[in-house]
N, C-alpha and C positions, 0 to 999 in steps of 0.2 A: 607490451605484448602480452597476450593471455597465455595461461599455462596450456601445455599440450593435451591435458586431460579434459579440457572444456569442450572438445569436439572430437569426433572420430570419423574416419572416412573408409570407403571401400572403392577400389579401382576396378571398373568393368573394362576388361581388355578388348572384348569384341566390339562393344559399342563406344569405346573411348569416352566413358562417362565416369565422373567422380561422384559417388553418392556420399553425402555428408549428413551426419546427425549432430546437432548442437546439444550438448549436455548441461548447459548452464542457462541462467536467466538473463545474464548481461549480454544481450544480443549485439549491441553496438560495437563493443570492443572485439568480440569474437568475429563479427562480420568483416571488420577491417583486416584482422589477422588472416582469416580464411582467404579473402580476396588477394592479399599480398602473396600468400603461400601458393595459391592456385596459379596466379599469373607467372610466378617465378619458376615453379617446378613442373606444372602440367599445362602449358598454354594452349596445347592442341586439343585438350579434353573439354567436354561439356561439364557443367557443374549442376548438381541437383541437391537441394537441401530438403531432407525428408524427416518424417517423424521416426521415433525409435522403433515403433512397430514395423513400419515400412522398410526401414534400414535392415532390421533383422531378417525380414522376409526376402529381401533382395540378396543378402549374403547367403541365406539357406538355399535359394534357388540356384545361385551361381555355383555353390559348392556341389549341389546335386548334379548339375550339368558337367562339372569337372570330373566327378567320380564316374559318371556314365561314360564320358569320353575316355577316361583312363581305362575303364573296363573294356571298352571296344578295342583300344590299342593292345591290351593284354591278350584279348581273344585273337586278334590278328597276328600277334607275335607267336602265340601258341600254334596257330594254324600254319604259319610259315615254317616253324620248327618241325611240326608234324609232316608237312609236305616235303621238306628237305630230307627227312628220315626215310619216307616212303620212296622217294625218287633215287635214293642211293643204291 
């Protein structure tokens, strides 16, 4: 089995996609390991092997969306608190 540092993954919850970047030149051994890992741990997810550049872009975009959603939740919570105070 290959070392865990020979590839990295990012899990897209909304799309149920595993984005994988292979960080080594020995693709055959890594491909076998990834396939076994994927089928055992995330059988319902799609798998996408991407370049380092695309992998980082996907992670950044997802983190921005999460931050935006978190900000909206905070705004909603602050509004509800404000509304509760006014209605007292």
